N, C-alpha and C positions, 0 to 999 in steps of 0.2 A: 155925508162923515165917511162912509164907505167910499165914495168917489173921490175923496181927496183923498185919502189914503191911498189911491190907486187900486183899490181892491173891486173886485165886479162885486154889483150890489145882485145879492140872492136874494131869495127866503129864507132859507135856514141861519145864513152870517145875519138878515135882518133881527132874527127872533132872537138867537144867540145875544144881541149885542142888548136888547130888551131887556131883556132876563135877567144878562148881568148888573145894569144899568137899574134894576127893580129891586135888585138881590144884593147888597153888596157884600163881598168876602163868601156868595156861594161858592161850593161843590160841584164838581162836577157833575154827578147823580142830579144834584138837585135841579141846574140848568138844562139837564134833559128832560125830568119831568117837566118842569117848566117850557120849555120848548117847544114838547111833546101836547102841551096845552095846545097851544097857537097852531103847531105841525105834527097831528097826532102818527103820519106813517113818519119822520124823521129820520134818518136812522142814526145811533151811536156815533157813526165813523164820521156823519155828515156832520155832529154836533165838538163830536172831537178836532176836525178839519176846519170847523168856524173859530175853536178857541186859540187856533193854532196860529191862523189867519191874519186873525183881529189882534191875538197879542202882537206877533211879529211888525204888522204895524203901525204899534202903537198905540191903539186905542182901547185896549184892555190892561191889565195887569196881572204878571201872575204871580201871585206869593204865596209859599210854602214853608208857615212854620212848621219848626222842629216836632215832630212826632205827630206830623197832621196833612192832612191830603192837601194836592195844590186846593187855592181858590183863587178868583179872582175878581176885579175892580174894573171900573170905570175911569176911576180918578185917574188917571195918569200923569205924569210930568212933574208933578210940585218937590217931588220924594218926601214924601209924606211917610211917617214910620205907624206902627199899632202894635197895640195893647193887649195880650190874649192871656186866658184865664185854661190854668194849668187844670181845673178838673173838667170844666162843662165843653171847652173849648171855644167860647165865645172869641169874638174880634171887634177890633172897633180902630179908628182910622185916630192916630196922633200927631196935632202939626207939630212940625221944628220944633225943638225948642228954643233957640238961638240961631241968628244967624240965616243963611243964605248957602241953597244948595252948593254941596251935596250937606251941609248944617252942622258936620261930623267933621274934621282935621285929628286924620289919623296923626298921630306921636312922629311913625315913622314910617312913610307910604312907602319905603324899597324903591323908589324912582315911580312906581306907577304916577299914569296922572288920574287920580279920583273923581269921577264923574257924578259916582253916586254912593250912600248909602245907607243900609236896609238894615234899619234896626228894629228890635221886636221885646218892646217889653210885656213882663211875664208877670203873672199873680194872680188874685182870687177875684173875680167879677162881682160887682154887688147878689146877685141869687148866690153865690159860692162858699161866698165871706162867713164864718160865722159871728154871730152876732156879738157885737163889742160886749165886755163885761162890764156891768154895771160894779162902781166901787161905792161901798157903804162906808160913812163917820159911823162909830161909836161914840 
């Protein structure tokens, strides 16, 4: 994968790619922790550099929901969206509802050639949602 993207294969890059693949939507600190399980002496900077290089090469996607830290995923190139919990910050993939990439057509693109749409649906995850109220008939 790294060679196909014209990236030099290094142990930190391989470890970063593996950590993100195993932990979709992980933040940088979680990725650093996972990489250090495999490479205990790796520096923060090596992980940051790996994330940047892998993202620029299109092997990772960086997402940053409003009010959240940056997160990374290996699911790239399909223009999927995300659903985010307003309470705990849980994040999950959501496939495009209709059509093909970019799957949303702007009502007025102002002359832009749109090649990607980024949508985040916000709400409460099942763990944070209040229990549904029970209605009783008398």
